[in-house]
C-alpha positions in Angstrom: 0.0 0.0 -0.1 1.4 3.3 -0.9 0.2 6.8 0.0 0.9 10.6 -0.4 0.2 13.4 1.9 -2.6 15.5 0.8 -1.6 19.0 -0.2 -1.7 21.7 2.5 -2.0 19.3 5.4 -1.1 20.9 8.6 0.4 19.4 11.9 2.5 16.8 10.3 6.0 18.3 10.0 7.6 14.9 9.9 5.8 14.2 6.4 6.5 15.7 3.1 4.1 16.6 0.3 4.6 14.7 -3.0 6.5 11.9 -1.2 5.3 8.4 -1.6 5.2 6.5 1.8 4.8 2.6 2.0 2.3 1.6 4.6 4.0 -1.1 6.6 0.8 -1.8 8.8 -2.6 -0.7 9.8 -3.4 -0.3 13.5 -7.1 0.7 14.4 -7.5 2.0 10.8 -4.4 4.3 11.2 -1.6 3.8 8.9 1.9 3.0 10.1 4.6 4.2 7.9 8.2 5.5 8.0 8.2 9.1 8.2 10.8 11.6 7.0 12.9 10.9 10.2 12.6 7.1 9.6 10.4 6.4 12.6 7.5 4.0 12.2 4.7 6.1 13.4 0.9 6.0 13.1 -0.9 8.6 11.0 -4.8 8.9 10.3 -5.7 7.8 6.8 -7.6 11.1 6.0 -4.6 12.9 5.6 -3.4 10.8 2.6 -4.3 10.1 -0.9 -4.0 6.5 -1.8 -1.7 5.7 -4.7 -1.9 2.1 -4.6 -4.3 0.4 -2.2 -3.1 -3.2 -2.5 -2.2 -4.7 0.8 0.3 -7.7 0.8 -1.5 -11.0 1.0 0.9 -12.2 3.7 -0.3 -9.6 6.2 -2.4 -10.9 9.0 -5.8 -8.8 9.2 -8.1 -8.7 12.1 -11.0 -6.4 13.0 -11.7 -4.7 16.3 -15.0 -4.7 18.0 -15.9 -1.5 16.1 -14.8 -2.7 12.7 -11.5 -1.2 12.9 -8.7 -2.8 10.8 -5.5 -4.2 12.1 -3.1 -5.6 9.6 0.7 -6.4 9.8 3.0 -8.8 8.5 3.2 -11.9 10.9 6.5 -11.0 12.6 5.3 -7.3 13.3 1.8 -8.6 14.4 2.8 -9.4 18.1 1.0 -7.5 20.8 3.7 -5.1 22.2 5.9 -5.3 19.2 6.2 -1.5 18.6 6.4 -0.6 22.2 9.4 -3.0 22.4 10.8 -1.6 19.0 10.7 2.1 20.4 12.4 0.9 23.7 15.3 -0.4 21.2 15.0 -4.0 22.1 17.8 -5.4 19.8 15.6 -8.4 18.6 12.6 -6.3 17.7 14.8 -3.8 16.0 16.5 -6.3 13.9 13.0 -8.0 13.0 11.7 -4.8 12.2 14.3 -3.6 9.6 14.5 -7.0 8.1 10.7 -7.0 7.3 10.9 -3.3 6.1 13.9 -4.2 3.7 12.1 -7.2 2.5 8.9 -5.0 1.8 10.9 -2.4 0.0 12.9 -4.8 -2.0 9.6 -6.4 -3.3 8.3 -3.1 -4.3 11.2 -2.1 -6.3 
């Protein structure tokens, strides 16, 4: 899935207009992507234009009680994964970058 920031979107200084971003997961309908600082943060979908809506078949997709979508590659789909990643747990950092590199290589 590839998105671009909508023109004149305010409040997101870590994203650039006209820059395509690969969505690496969806959490409670928000898109997780690498921002301009290389951080895997969540952003609301309404600030983006969707360039390519296809989601990888290998993603695990679940829906919450209110119908919100949760989709990640299996290695990133573990409860608490991103909390551990942000705490710089070595194993999680390695897994994360391995999955991101695989995703980007497939897109190339």
